[in-house]
FIFI-856875 format. One record per residue (C-alpha): y, x, z; residue in one letter. Coordinates in pm, 1 decimal. Layout:
BEGIN
+----------+----------+----------+------+
:       yy :       xx :       zz : type :
+----------+----------+----------+------+
:        Y :        X :        Z :    A :
...
+----------+----------+----------+------+
This chain:
BEGIN
+----------+----------+----------+------+
:       yy :       xx :       zz : type :
+----------+----------+----------+------+
:  -6527.8 :  14819.9 :  20173.6 :    M :
:  -6867.6 :  14932.2 :  20051.1 :    K :
:  -7148.7 :  14920.1 :  20284.7 :    R :
:  -7368.1 :  15227.5 :  20307.4 :    P :
:  -7693.6 :  15175.9 :  20111.2 :    G :
:  -7610.3 :  14821.9 :  20006.9 :    G :
:  -7422.1 :  14605.2 :  19740.7 :    F :
:  -7040.6 :  14550.9 :  19753.8 :    D :
:  -6980.8 :  14198.5 :  19644.4 :    P :
:  -6615.5 :  14262.8 :  19590.3 :    G :
:  -6647.7 :  14535.2 :  19325.1 :    S :
:  -6541.4 :  14465.1 :  18951.5 :    N :
:  -6660.5 :  14721.3 :  18675.1 :    P :
:  -6407.6 :  14585.5 :  18414.2 :    E :
:  -6120.7 :  14625.5 :  18648.3 :    A :
:  -6238.7 :  14977.4 :  18740.5 :    E :
:  -6255.5 :  15076.5 :  18367.3 :    R :
:  -5910.3 :  14946.3 :  18303.3 :    L :
:  -5773.8 :  15122.9 :  18595.6 :    A :
:  -5943.8 :  15445.3 :  18486.6 :    A :
:  -5796.9 :  15412.8 :  18136.7 :    E :
:  -5447.3 :  15353.5 :  18288.7 :    A :
:  -5486.1 :  15661.7 :  18511.0 :    R :
:  -5585.5 :  15865.1 :  18197.6 :    E :
:  -5291.3 :  15727.9 :  17998.5 :    Q :
:  -5048.4 :  15823.4 :  18279.4 :    R :
:  -5193.2 :  16163.0 :  18300.4 :    E :
:  -5163.0 :  16206.6 :  17926.5 :    A :
:  -4801.6 :  16092.4 :  17930.0 :    E :
:  -4734.8 :  16325.6 :  18227.6 :    A :
:  -4891.6 :  16618.1 :  18031.1 :    R :
:  -4685.0 :  16532.5 :  17729.9 :    A :
:  -4369.5 :  16508.9 :  17931.0 :    A :
:  -4461.8 :  16845.6 :  18088.5 :    E :
:  -4516.5 :  16996.4 :  17748.6 :    A :
:  -4182.7 :  16870.5 :  17616.4 :    R :
:  -4001.5 :  17003.1 :  17918.5 :    E :
:  -4180.7 :  17343.9 :  17872.3 :    A :
:  -4087.5 :  17350.0 :  17506.5 :    A :
:  -3729.8 :  17269.0 :  17598.9 :    A :
:  -3725.6 :  17540.7 :  17854.4 :    R :
:  -3866.1 :  17794.1 :  17613.3 :    D :
:  -3613.2 :  17692.4 :  17347.5 :    A :
:  -3326.1 :  17723.0 :  17598.1 :    A :
:  -3458.5 :  18064.5 :  17712.6 :    A :
:  -3474.5 :  18184.0 :  17356.4 :    R :
:  -3122.9 :  18053.8 :  17285.8 :    E :
:  -2992.0 :  18226.6 :  17607.0 :    A :
:  -3164.8 :  18545.4 :  17518.1 :    A :
:  -3029.9 :  18533.8 :  17175.0 :    A :
:  -2673.1 :  18476.3 :  17299.7 :    R :
:  -2705.6 :  18757.2 :  17553.2 :    E :
:  -2841.1 :  18993.5 :  17278.8 :    A :
:  -2546.4 :  18890.4 :  17052.9 :    D :
:  -2306.0 :  18955.2 :  17345.2 :    A :
:  -2452.1 :  19300.6 :  17414.2 :    V :
:  -2441.8 :  19392.1 :  17046.4 :    A :
:  -2084.7 :  19283.3 :  17017.6 :    A :
:  -1984.7 :  19486.4 :  17322.2 :    A :
:  -2134.5 :  19810.9 :  17187.7 :    R :
:  -1961.7 :  20033.6 :  16936.9 :    P :
:  -2068.9 :  19983.6 :  16574.4 :    A :
:  -2251.4 :  20313.5 :  16563.7 :    D :
:  -2454.1 :  20241.2 :  16888.3 :    E :
:  -2568.2 :  19898.3 :  16800.1 :    Q :
:  -2952.5 :  19874.2 :  16802.4 :    V :
:  -3199.3 :  19595.8 :  16742.9 :    T :
:  -3418.2 :  19493.7 :  17035.1 :    E :
:  -3753.8 :  19327.9 :  17003.2 :    D :
:  -3772.3 :  19040.2 :  17253.8 :    I :
:  -4096.0 :  18906.4 :  17134.6 :    S :
:  -4276.7 :  19072.7 :  17430.6 :    S :
:  -4077.4 :  18855.7 :  17666.4 :    S :
:  -4192.0 :  18530.9 :  17496.4 :    L :
:  -4526.5 :  18349.5 :  17556.1 :    D :
:  -4630.7 :  18321.0 :  17180.7 :    L :
:  -4955.9 :  18146.0 :  17266.1 :    E :
:  -4774.1 :  17883.2 :  17461.8 :    K :
:  -4518.7 :  17833.5 :  17184.3 :    L :
:  -4794.2 :  17789.0 :  16925.3 :    R :
:  -4984.7 :  17552.1 :  17140.1 :    A :
:  -4698.7 :  17325.2 :  17217.0 :    V :
:  -4667.1 :  17161.9 :  16869.1 :    P :
:  -5043.2 :  17094.1 :  16856.5 :    D :
:  -5041.3 :  16926.9 :  17196.4 :    R :
:  -4732.0 :  16730.2 :  17108.4 :    V :
:  -4866.8 :  16623.8 :  16767.6 :    R :
:  -5192.9 :  16519.4 :  16929.0 :    S :
:  -5004.4 :  16284.6 :  17151.4 :    L :
:  -4799.7 :  16125.6 :  16877.7 :    L :
:  -4925.7 :  15792.4 :  16731.9 :    P :
:  -5122.4 :  15818.2 :  16402.2 :    K :
:  -4938.3 :  15707.8 :  16081.0 :    R :
:  -5107.6 :  15424.8 :  15908.7 :    E :
:  -5137.3 :  15470.9 :  15524.1 :    P :
:  -4879.4 :  15268.9 :  15344.4 :    R :
:  -4977.9 :  15015.8 :  15094.6 :    D :
:  -4887.2 :  15105.0 :  14726.6 :    V :
:  -4619.7 :  14879.3 :  14590.1 :    D :
:  -4745.3 :  14744.4 :  14255.2 :    P :
:  -4388.0 :  14740.7 :  14120.1 :    V :
:  -4336.5 :  15100.1 :  14205.9 :    V :
:  -4667.3 :  15200.0 :  14051.7 :    A :
:  -4591.0 :  15006.3 :  13728.2 :    A :
:  -4259.8 :  15174.1 :  13709.1 :    E :
:  -4425.0 :  15506.9 :  13752.0 :    K :
:  -4680.2 :  15431.4 :  13477.7 :    R :
:  -4398.3 :  15319.2 :  13253.0 :    L :
:  -4208.0 :  15653.6 :  13307.2 :    R :
:  -4527.1 :  15837.3 :  13222.8 :    V :
:  -4580.9 :  15633.2 :  12908.0 :    A :
:  -4225.9 :  15684.7 :  12802.4 :    E :
:  -4256.2 :  16064.8 :  12843.4 :    R :
:  -4577.5 :  16058.1 :  12639.8 :    Q :
:  -4415.1 :  15846.1 :  12373.9 :    N :
:  -4123.4 :  16083.6 :  12359.0 :    K :
:  -4335.7 :  16389.6 :  12303.9 :    R :
:  -4528.6 :  16210.9 :  12033.3 :    R :
:  -4212.3 :  16116.2 :  11855.2 :    R :
:  -4103.6 :  16480.2 :  11871.9 :    K :
:  -4433.0 :  16593.1 :  11724.5 :    R :
:  -4400.8 :  16338.6 :  11444.1 :    E :
:  -4048.5 :  16430.5 :  11383.4 :    T :
:  -4147.2 :  16793.1 :  11343.8 :    R :
:  -4423.7 :  16711.2 :  11126.2 :    R :
:  -4215.7 :  16490.6 :  10890.2 :    F :
:  -3940.5 :  16740.8 :  10895.8 :    T :
:  -4174.8 :  17012.9 :  10769.1 :    A :
:  -4303.1 :  16783.1 :  10491.4 :    E :
:  -3944.2 :  16697.4 :  10401.8 :    S :
:  -3861.7 :  17070.5 :  10376.8 :    R :
:  -4164.6 :  17135.8 :  10159.0 :    R :
:  -4062.2 :  16839.5 :   9939.0 :    R :
:  -3707.8 :  16973.2 :   9903.9 :    R :
:  -3839.2 :  17316.6 :   9823.7 :    R :
:  -4057.1 :  17182.6 :   9543.7 :    R :
:  -3753.3 :  16981.3 :   9406.3 :    V :
:  -3546.6 :  17288.6 :   9417.8 :    L :
:  -3808.7 :  17490.9 :   9230.0 :    I :
:  -3836.8 :  17232.6 :   8964.0 :    V :
:  -3449.7 :  17203.6 :   8932.2 :    L :
:  -3413.6 :  17582.9 :   8913.1 :    A :
:  -3685.5 :  17597.8 :   8631.2 :    T :
:  -3511.3 :  17333.2 :   8424.5 :    V :
:  -3177.9 :  17495.5 :   8478.9 :    A :
:  -3324.0 :  17837.5 :   8366.0 :    G :
:  -3464.2 :  17670.0 :   8053.5 :    L :
:  -3139.8 :  17500.1 :   7979.5 :    L :
:  -2961.1 :  17824.8 :   8025.6 :    L :
:  -3196.2 :  18009.1 :   7801.0 :    F :
:  -3154.6 :  17741.8 :   7531.4 :    V :
:  -2781.1 :  17739.4 :   7568.7 :    A :
:  -2764.7 :  18119.1 :   7535.7 :    V :
:  -2995.4 :  18114.3 :   7227.3 :    G :
:  -2802.0 :  17827.7 :   7061.3 :    A :
:  -2450.0 :  17897.3 :   7132.4 :    F :
:  -2405.5 :  18260.6 :   7167.7 :    T :
:  -2444.8 :  18549.1 :   6920.0 :    P :
:  -2690.4 :  18725.4 :   7154.0 :    I :
:  -2981.2 :  18548.1 :   6958.1 :    M :
:  -2834.6 :  18516.6 :   6613.7 :    S :
:  -3011.8 :  18612.6 :   6296.0 :    V :
:  -2960.0 :  18966.6 :   6204.0 :    R :
:  -3285.2 :  19034.0 :   6023.0 :    D :
:  -3447.3 :  18808.1 :   5740.2 :    V :
:  -3803.9 :  18884.2 :   5636.2 :    R :
:  -3993.6 :  18734.4 :   5341.6 :    V :
:  -4368.2 :  18751.4 :   5351.7 :    E :
:  -4626.3 :  18630.4 :   5093.6 :    G :
:  -4419.5 :  18696.6 :   4786.6 :    A :
:  -4626.0 :  18822.3 :   4477.3 :    A :
:  -4491.8 :  18667.9 :   4162.3 :    S :
:  -4161.3 :  18563.8 :   4319.1 :    V :
:  -3889.0 :  18836.1 :   4353.5 :    D :
:  -3881.4 :  18904.3 :   4733.2 :    A :
:  -3536.6 :  19053.3 :   4711.4 :    E :
:  -3394.7 :  18742.6 :   4529.0 :    A :
:  -3550.5 :  18521.8 :   4798.6 :    V :
:  -3392.2 :  18741.8 :   5067.4 :    T :
:  -3057.0 :  18716.6 :   4910.9 :    A :
:  -3087.8 :  18344.7 :   4896.1 :    A :
:  -3161.4 :  18333.2 :   5269.6 :    L :
:  -2861.9 :  18558.0 :   5348.8 :    A :
:  -2661.8 :  18246.8 :   5443.5 :    E :
:  -2836.9 :  18233.1 :   5772.8 :    F :
:  -2708.2 :  18570.0 :   5879.6 :    D :
:  -2535.6 :  18512.7 :   6214.3 :    G :
:  -2670.8 :  18168.1 :   6271.7 :    V :
:  -2839.4 :  18132.2 :   6615.8 :    P :
:  -3216.1 :  18127.3 :   6586.4 :    L :
:  -3246.8 :  17792.2 :   6753.8 :    A :
:  -3008.8 :  17631.2 :   6507.1 :    L :
:  -3178.9 :  17741.4 :   6180.5 :    V :
:  -3285.5 :  17413.5 :   6010.0 :    D :
:  -3598.9 :  17409.9 :   5796.7 :    E :
:  -3415.3 :  17160.8 :   5554.4 :    N :
:  -3154.9 :  17422.5 :   5495.7 :    D :
:  -3419.4 :  17677.4 :   5423.1 :    V :
:  -3574.9 :  17434.1 :   5179.8 :    L :
:  -3241.2 :  17393.1 :   4994.1 :    R :
:  -3205.4 :  17767.1 :   4976.9 :    A :
:  -3551.6 :  17808.6 :   4821.4 :    L :
:  -3523.5 :  17529.3 :   4566.0 :    E :
:  -3414.0 :  17768.2 :   4281.0 :    P :
:  -3766.2 :  17931.5 :   4309.4 :    F :
:  -4012.6 :  17687.6 :   4156.4 :    P :
:  -4304.2 :  17931.1 :   4208.8 :    L :
:  -4284.0 :  17872.9 :   4586.9 :    I :
:  -4512.0 :  17596.3 :   4671.3 :    Q :
:  -4463.9 :  17581.6 :   5057.4 :    R :
:  -4312.4 :  17788.3 :   5322.9 :    F :
:  -4323.5 :  17831.8 :   5702.2 :    A :
:  -4026.6 :  17952.4 :   5924.5 :    V :
:  -4090.8 :  18172.8 :   6228.1 :    E :
:  -3818.5 :  18263.6 :   6475.5 :    R :
:  -3880.3 :  18593.4 :   6657.7 :    V :
:  -3630.1 :  18660.2 :   6939.8 :    P :
:  -3383.9 :  18803.2 :   6969.0 :    P :
:  -3262.5 :  18826.6 :   6604.8 :    Q :
:  -3544.1 :  18800.3 :   6347.4 :    T :
:  -3613.4 :  18520.2 :   6099.6 :    L :
:  -3942.3 :  18538.8 :   5920.9 :    I :
:  -4013.1 :  18312.3 :   5610.9 :    V :
:  -4374.3 :  18303.2 :   5495.1 :    R :
:  -4409.8 :  18161.4 :   5144.8 :    I :
:  -4714.4 :  18039.8 :   4950.2 :    E :
:  -4660.7 :  18066.3 :   4583.2 :    E :
:  -4779.6 :  17817.1 :   4325.6 :    R :
:  -5090.4 :  17915.7 :   4139.0 :    E :
:  -5115.2 :  17857.9 :   3755.3 :    P :
:  -5443.5 :  17668.8 :   3679.8 :    V :
:  -5379.7 :  17537.8 :   3329.1 :    V :
:  -5214.7 :  17675.9 :   3021.1 :    A :
:  -5081.9 :  17443.8 :   2756.9 :    L :
:  -4985.3 :  17550.9 :   2402.5 :    Q :
:  -4608.8 :  17504.9 :   2339.2 :    E :
:  -4521.8 :  17631.3 :   1988.1 :    G :
:  -4579.1 :  18005.1 :   1996.2 :    D :
:  -4594.0 :  18035.2 :   2372.7 :    V :
:  -4826.9 :  17925.4 :   2643.7 :    L :
:  -4674.8 :  17733.2 :   2923.2 :    R :
:  -4829.3 :  17769.1 :   3270.9 :    L :
:  -4885.3 :  17473.4 :   3503.4 :    Y :
:  -5011.7 :  17441.1 :   3866.5 :    D :
:  -5220.2 :  17166.0 :   3991.4 :    A :
:  -4926.9 :  16938.3 :   4062.2 :    A :
:  -4798.6 :  16978.9 :   3705.7 :    G :
:  -4505.0 :  17202.1 :   3780.0 :    V :
:  -4413.1 :  17450.2 :   3512.3 :    V :
:  -4449.5 :  17800.7 :   3644.7 :    L :
:  -4335.0 :  17997.7 :   3335.1 :    G :
:  -4413.8 :  18088.1 :   2969.1 :    E :
:  -4636.1 :  18370.6 :   2850.2 :    V :
:  -4765.8 :  18487.5 :   2511.8 :    A :
:  -5130.4 :  18538.1 :   2611.9 :    E :
:  -5342.1 :  18335.5 :   2845.3 :    R :
:  -5397.1 :  18499.1 :   3187.1 :    P :
:  -5748.0 :  18540.6 :   3308.1 :    E :
:  -5867.0 :  18256.6 :   3522.9 :    G :
:  -5621.1 :  18010.0 :   3361.2 :    V :
:  -5804.3 :  17802.3 :   3089.7 :    P :
:  -5629.7 :  17663.6 :   2781.6 :    L :
:  -5590.3 :  17283.9 :   2810.5 :    G :
:  -5667.8 :  17053.4 :   2519.2 :    S :
:  -5414.6 :  16835.1 :   2347.6 :    S :
:  -5540.0 :  16531.3 :   2548.0 :    A :
:  -5392.6 :  16702.3 :   2866.3 :    M :
:  -5040.3 :  16734.2 :   2747.8 :    R :
:  -4925.7 :  16467.7 :   2982.2 :    N :
:  -4925.0 :  16646.8 :   3303.8 :    T :
:  -4924.9 :  16318.2 :   3506.7 :    S :
:  -5236.5 :  16184.2 :   3332.3 :    S :
:  -5565.9 :  16144.0 :   3522.9 :    K :
:  -5737.6 :  16397.7 :   3287.1 :    G :
:  -5480.7 :  16678.1 :   3360.3 :    F :
:  -5480.3 :  16609.3 :   3744.5 :    L :
:  -5852.9 :  16608.1 :   3760.2 :    A :
:  -5909.8 :  16919.1 :   3554.5 :    A :
:  -5636.5 :  17123.5 :   3727.6 :    S :
:  -5774.8 :  17016.4 :   4067.7 :    K :
:  -6129.7 :  17146.4 :   3965.3 :    V :
:  -5982.2 :  17476.5 :   3846.4 :    V :
:  -5777.1 :  17519.5 :   4159.9 :    R :
:  -6081.0 :  17470.5 :   4391.5 :    D :
:  -6312.9 :  17696.3 :   4189.5 :    M :
:  -6420.3 :  18037.5 :   4319.4 :    P :
:  -6222.8 :  18314.3 :   4160.1 :    A :
:  -6537.9 :  18477.0 :   4005.1 :    G :
:  -6621.7 :  18145.8 :   3827.5 :    L :
:  -6260.9 :  18082.9 :   3719.5 :    R :
:  -6253.7 :  18422.0 :   3540.3 :    A :
:  -6527.8 :  18292.2 :   3307.3 :    Q :
:  -6324.5 :  17978.7 :   3194.2 :    L :
:  -6172.3 :  17971.1 :   2852.8 :    A :
:  -6085.9 :  17611.5 :   2774.6 :    E :
:  -6070.8 :  17282.1 :   2965.6 :    V :
:  -6062.3 :  16930.2 :   2848.9 :    N :
:  -6052.2 :  16589.7 :   3024.2 :    S :
:  -5927.9 :  16241.2 :   2918.2 :    V :
:  -6017.5 :  15999.2 :   3189.2 :    S :
:  -6064.7 :  16225.9 :   3482.7 :    G :
:  -6437.7 :  16157.8 :   3500.1 :    Q :
:  -6529.0 :  16380.7 :   3205.8 :    D :
:  -6403.8 :  16723.2 :   3289.7 :    V :
:  -6542.4 :  16973.9 :   3043.2 :    T :
:  -6521.0 :  17349.8 :   3042.4 :    F :
:  -6584.8 :  17606.8 :   2763.8 :    Q :
:  -6692.7 :  17943.9 :   2899.6 :    L :
:  -6590.8 :  18279.4 :   2757.2 :    T :
:  -6972.0 :  18317.2 :   2663.4 :    S :
:  -6951.0 :  18002.7 :   2447.2 :    G :
:  -7139.6 :  17777.6 :   2680.7 :    V :
:  -7011.8 :  17429.3 :   2735.6 :    E :
:  -7018.8 :  17301.5 :   3087.7 :    V :
:  -6990.1 :  16931.0 :   3159.5 :    F :
:  -6841.6 :  16898.8 :   3511.4 :    W :
:  -6780.1 :  16525.6 :   3534.0 :    G :
:  -6551.7 :  16404.9 :   3810.1 :    N :
:  -6351.2 :  16635.5 :   4041.6 :    P :
:  -6564.2 :  16563.0 :   4347.0 :    E :
:  -6794.6 :  16818.0 :   4513.7 :    E :
:  -6630.2 :  17114.6 :   4338.1 :    T :
:  -6766.1 :  17375.5 :   4580.2 :    K :
:  -7127.5 :  17257.2 :   4545.8 :    R :
:  -7115.0 :  17220.1 :   4170.9 :    K :
:  -6963.2 :  17570.4 :   4148.4 :    S :
:  -7258.1 :  17707.6 :   4346.7 :    L :
:  -7503.1 :  17524.1 :   4127.5 :    V :
:  -7330.7 :  17649.6 :   3811.8 :    L :
:  -7329.8 :  18011.1 :   3928.6 :    E :
:  -7695.2 :  17995.3 :   4032.5 :    T :
:  -7799.2 :  17854.0 :   3688.2 :    M :
:  -7601.8 :  18119.1 :   3504.9 :    L :
:  -7765.3 :  18399.2 :   3708.8 :    K :
:  -8112.1 :  18237.3 :   3650.2 :    S :
:  -8069.9 :  18185.2 :   3278.8 :    L :
:  -7945.3 :  18539.4 :   3219.1 :    G :
:  -7954.5 :  18622.7 :   2850.7 :    D :
:  -8145.8 :  18314.1 :   2740.3 :    R :
:  -7960.2 :  18121.4 :   2462.7 :    P :
:  -7790.2 :  17825.0 :   2624.9 :    V :
:  -7537.7 :  17596.2 :   2463.1 :    S :
:  -7484.7 :  17322.0 :   2720.7 :    H :
:  -7507.8 :  17288.6 :   3101.8 :    I :
:  -7463.7 :  16957.0 :   3292.1 :    D :
:  -7375.0 :  16991.2 :   3662.5 :    V :
:  -7224.9 :  16642.2 :   3710.3 :    S :
:  -7524.5 :  16573.0 :   3927.9 :    S :
:  -7582.4 :  16860.8 :   4164.7 :    T :
:  -7934.8 :  16703.7 :   4253.8 :    E :
:  -8054.3 :  16734.5 :   3892.5 :    S :
:  -7859.1 :  16973.2 :   3677.3 :    P :
:  -7974.7 :  17019.7 :   3326.7 :    I :
:  -7916.0 :  17277.4 :   3039.8 :    F :
:  -8015.0 :  17293.0 :   2682.0 :    K :
+----------+----------+----------+------+
């Protein structure tokens, strides 16, 4: 017992603190129990009210049933406060430690989903590239098939067979005779016209030096010919026999054509060096200068000599630089004019001479 105004030796502060905490705990537990009982009573009251309302509604006729609002009979503030009070009295939940195995499995599942999405994207990308590649291959195959079909139609069907034969470039040669010789190709597919067959058809015409074949779809065959040109005339009895630069006989005439000089007796052998050199020079000469030639002579091929219609003798030399020598000769003839000249030497274009 504490003495008034003095010190109580029997008092213990720690014990008093523990006793106070115990009292507070008992009071809190009592309040929690009271709150639980109040919540139970309120729930029971609500259930009873609901059952009573259901019974009243069932007892009424269907057309007289009404809905009653019982919220006014309930203490809503008290109901809302109960869960908070109860929750404050419950012990706090300690945070659980994360299981490393579970975390690793979760990360693995996330990685698998990401990998799956990546594979889907790659699959779509490669699938698109594969479709583009197939499309390119199909285009190439369709093009090749179209070409093959075109060739097959042109080669094996009468749609693109020869129906019209044209001969171009004929001057001395009878064009109608050449066309008649090429009539054997009528009805032959254009693609199957062989140039060797055309050559055999043109062999009877020695004046034709070369030819070219042009196929014009759908049914036209054009043969362009280049005739041989006479460059030398050789006396054969009472006639003159005309030869081209290759020594091929082109025909016989009574008088020498203009531009075709008369060859000497040394050039009778058409395969000799003299004949080949002289005929080459005449072939490559300009037409204006060829018209002034009267005779030609060559023995070794390095001594080509011409006799002009004016009586001037021209020493040409070898068959090289024909165009340049022709230019020099034409210039000298114009420069000399009416001066009496008997000999001109153009074998050296750098230093031509005349006398």
